[in-house]
Legacy VTK file of the C-alpha trace (Angstrom):
# vtk DataFile Version 3.0
C-alpha trace
ASCII
DATASET POLYDATA
POINTS 245 float
-0.256 -0.029 0.059
1.198 3.720 -0.720
0.320 7.088 -0.265
1.354 9.919 -2.438
0.585 13.375 -1.380
2.096 16.317 -3.086
4.245 16.843 0.096
4.566 13.330 1.199
5.182 10.179 0.581
4.078 6.524 2.461
4.813 3.241 1.713
3.634 0.208 3.676
6.798 -1.978 2.799
9.613 -3.104 4.733
12.697 -0.851 4.228
15.138 -3.535 3.354
13.335 -4.003 -0.132
12.727 -0.292 -0.654
14.823 1.630 -3.239
15.017 4.806 -4.153
16.530 7.501 -6.154
15.670 10.447 -4.034
18.321 12.825 -2.364
17.379 13.575 1.000
18.453 16.682 3.469
17.820 14.519 6.569
17.117 11.028 7.181
15.513 10.422 10.858
15.256 7.406 11.958
14.247 4.745 15.709
14.562 1.308 14.744
13.437 -1.710 16.758
16.535 -2.267 18.985
16.236 -6.289 18.903
15.109 -6.816 22.614
12.517 -9.192 22.001
9.683 -6.108 22.005
6.239 -7.357 21.236
5.599 -5.523 18.027
2.425 -6.552 15.732
3.981 -8.551 13.167
8.050 -7.833 13.682
9.600 -10.577 15.582
12.413 -8.626 17.548
14.727 -10.781 18.484
17.705 -11.671 15.721
20.698 -13.034 16.595
22.694 -10.111 17.705
25.498 -10.156 14.938
22.795 -10.566 12.254
21.088 -7.399 14.086
24.307 -5.659 14.107
25.010 -6.152 10.209
21.499 -5.691 9.407
21.560 -2.368 10.994
25.353 -1.143 10.184
24.936 -2.378 6.410
21.454 -0.268 5.754
22.490 2.392 7.193
26.130 2.418 4.874
23.878 1.773 2.289
21.674 5.325 2.933
24.825 7.300 2.297
24.091 7.162 -1.077
20.797 8.785 -0.227
22.078 12.145 0.903
22.728 15.135 -0.194
26.130 16.123 0.308
24.798 18.717 2.806
22.757 16.027 4.494
22.671 15.039 7.841
21.305 11.732 9.166
19.995 11.071 13.002
19.857 7.437 14.184
18.392 6.378 17.667
18.966 3.597 19.504
20.542 2.442 23.254
24.130 3.793 24.048
25.637 0.258 24.073
24.421 -0.760 20.708
25.050 2.823 19.065
28.521 2.768 20.089
29.513 -0.248 18.291
27.378 0.912 15.126
29.072 4.333 15.563
32.412 2.785 14.981
31.587 1.350 11.685
29.807 4.217 10.575
32.644 6.588 10.818
34.745 4.727 8.476
32.295 6.443 5.411
30.255 9.367 7.624
31.033 12.496 8.622
31.192 12.471 12.184
29.440 14.749 14.153
28.405 13.751 17.479
26.584 11.871 19.691
23.633 13.516 21.661
21.824 11.619 24.964
17.771 11.425 25.302
17.430 11.132 29.103
14.200 10.654 30.610
12.115 9.102 33.667
11.264 5.440 33.432
9.194 3.364 35.233
9.602 -0.109 32.859
11.575 -2.752 34.702
15.023 -3.543 34.481
15.033 -7.549 34.143
18.253 -8.608 35.928
19.695 -4.740 35.734
20.597 -3.735 39.290
19.301 0.022 37.592
16.513 1.228 35.898
17.410 2.479 31.786
16.529 5.888 31.532
18.729 6.776 28.329
19.314 6.743 24.362
21.243 7.955 22.118
21.064 10.413 18.733
24.060 9.274 16.251
24.628 12.506 14.401
26.523 11.707 10.832
26.650 13.627 7.771
27.511 12.896 4.251
30.291 15.191 4.317
32.104 18.428 6.311
29.864 21.052 5.230
26.628 19.983 6.429
23.392 22.214 7.107
23.128 22.998 10.630
21.030 25.778 11.818
22.730 26.482 15.557
19.811 28.496 16.572
17.707 25.526 17.337
20.595 24.109 19.452
20.441 26.532 21.816
19.395 26.046 25.253
18.997 28.243 28.478
21.357 30.004 31.011
21.382 28.244 34.644
21.773 31.572 36.392
19.274 33.253 34.815
19.745 36.410 37.383
23.308 37.133 37.727
24.037 40.718 36.534
26.457 39.455 33.735
23.981 36.604 32.570
21.137 39.067 32.756
22.693 41.204 30.373
23.283 38.577 27.932
19.702 37.810 28.227
19.113 41.289 27.319
20.961 41.466 24.229
18.894 37.846 23.283
21.952 36.012 23.307
21.570 32.449 24.454
24.271 29.640 25.358
25.063 26.331 22.965
22.613 23.659 24.848
24.319 20.540 26.519
24.684 16.654 24.230
22.172 15.576 26.304
18.468 16.442 26.673
15.983 15.938 28.936
12.451 15.080 27.266
10.042 12.619 29.028
8.741 10.077 26.960
5.480 9.599 25.650
2.942 8.185 27.934
-0.055 6.752 28.030
-1.429 9.586 29.204
0.179 12.135 26.618
-1.968 13.950 24.597
-0.156 12.939 21.378
0.004 9.445 22.163
-1.152 7.110 19.446
-2.183 3.162 19.134
1.710 2.653 18.833
3.757 1.200 21.544
7.065 2.968 20.771
6.078 6.620 20.293
8.432 9.134 20.173
8.044 12.597 21.649
6.997 15.226 19.025
8.794 18.310 20.559
12.451 16.305 20.426
11.816 15.254 16.480
10.855 18.845 15.486
14.243 20.363 17.321
15.719 17.830 15.488
14.351 18.980 11.568
14.852 22.536 13.002
17.934 22.415 13.270
19.186 19.598 10.656
16.987 20.480 7.159
15.926 23.788 6.005
12.710 24.459 4.634
11.332 23.203 2.271
13.517 20.466 2.259
13.017 16.036 2.444
13.073 13.727 5.596
13.466 10.154 5.078
12.038 7.508 8.125
12.609 3.791 6.780
11.013 3.307 10.328
8.234 5.505 9.988
5.974 3.366 13.393
3.672 6.480 14.455
4.609 9.290 12.012
6.040 11.585 14.612
9.314 12.232 12.319
6.050 13.097 9.461
3.974 14.946 11.344
7.227 17.332 12.659
8.339 17.337 8.724
5.035 18.659 7.510
3.797 20.553 10.017
7.022 22.467 10.009
7.423 23.186 5.884
9.282 20.012 5.118
8.758 17.140 2.714
8.213 13.874 4.043
9.076 10.084 2.675
7.886 7.412 4.859
7.936 3.379 5.168
6.459 1.343 7.765
5.874 -2.831 7.190
3.394 -3.252 9.580
-0.417 -2.315 8.448
-2.035 -1.168 11.645
0.962 1.082 12.193
1.012 2.625 8.950
-2.779 3.534 9.107
-1.848 5.349 12.300
0.923 7.475 10.296
-1.928 7.840 7.283
-4.607 9.550 9.808
-1.811 11.329 11.558
-0.693 12.889 8.229
-3.682 13.225 6.197
-3.853 16.351 8.065
-0.942 18.139 6.749
-2.145 17.107 3.113
-1.592 20.536 0.682
LINES 1 246
245 0 1 2 3 4 5 6 7 8 9 10 11 12 13 14 15 16 17 18 19 20 21 22 23 24 25 26 27 28 29 30 31 32 33 34 35 36 37 38 39 40 41 42 43 44 45 46 47 48 49 50 51 52 53 54 55 56 57 58 59 60 61 62 63 64 65 66 67 68 69 70 71 72 73 74 75 76 77 78 79 80 81 82 83 84 85 86 87 88 89 90 91 92 93 94 95 96 97 98 99 100 101 102 103 104 105 106 107 108 109 110 111 112 113 114 115 116 117 118 119 120 121 122 123 124 125 126 127 128 129 130 131 132 133 134 135 136 137 138 139 140 141 142 143 144 145 146 147 148 149 150 151 152 153 154 155 156 157 158 159 160 161 162 163 164 165 166 167 168 169 170 171 172 173 174 175 176 177 178 179 180 181 182 183 184 185 186 187 188 189 190 191 192 193 194 195 196 197 198 199 200 201 202 203 204 205 206 207 208 209 210 211 212 213 214 215 216 217 218 219 220 221 222 223 224 225 226 227 228 229 230 231 232 233 234 235 236 237 238 239 240 241 242 243 244
C-alpha cells in the first residue's frame, strides 16, 4: 500500500527491500532495538551479530541517499550505538552523539538500575553539512546573575548540552497514538529545525507512529516514510492526512 500526496509519500513496505533514487536533506529514524519487544508483526529478536550487520549495512547504504549537505540522525540504546558508530564513521562524517535522558517506570530485568537513556548518532555525508545552530541553543542556569541578565537582554543564549532531558510519550500523553514506542514530537521537531532546511526532504525508513512525518510536514518540510506493519501504517496515514496540501 502506498499513499502519494504532494508534500509527502508513505509506503507500507519493508525498508530493506525499498529502493529509491531520491536524495534526502535528513534521514531521521528510530528502528526496533532487538530487545524482543512485542510489536504487531515484527519479531524483535535477531541474533545480535545479525542485528548489527543488518543495521550497519543498511545505514551504510543510506549514505548514497543523502545530499552532500545531508544529515543522518539514528536513535538506539548507547551500548548498541557505540558499536554501530565505530563502523559508520569509516564512511560518514561524525558530528556528535546526543543523549536523550528520560524517566522510566519499566522494569530493569536482571539489571540493578532502570534504563533512562538513549542516544542519537548524528553524522553527515560531508563536513559541509546543514545546521541551524539557533535551534541548538539552551538556557542559562543562572539567569539572575548580573552578567547573564545582560546577555539575555542582548538576545543571546548558550549552546545547549549534548544531552536532552525530555519525557517519553506516556499512555496519558495528549499526543499518544496506538503505537507502543512513540517518540516525543517536540524532540523530533527540534532535530528537523536544526538539521533540515525549509522545503527540504526528510526520510524515515522505520516510520512507526508517524512522528517524524508530522514534525516535518507541520514545519514546512517534505517527507517520505516507510512502515512495514499494516496497523501502524494506518496510524501514520491518518496522522499525516491532517497536513495534506
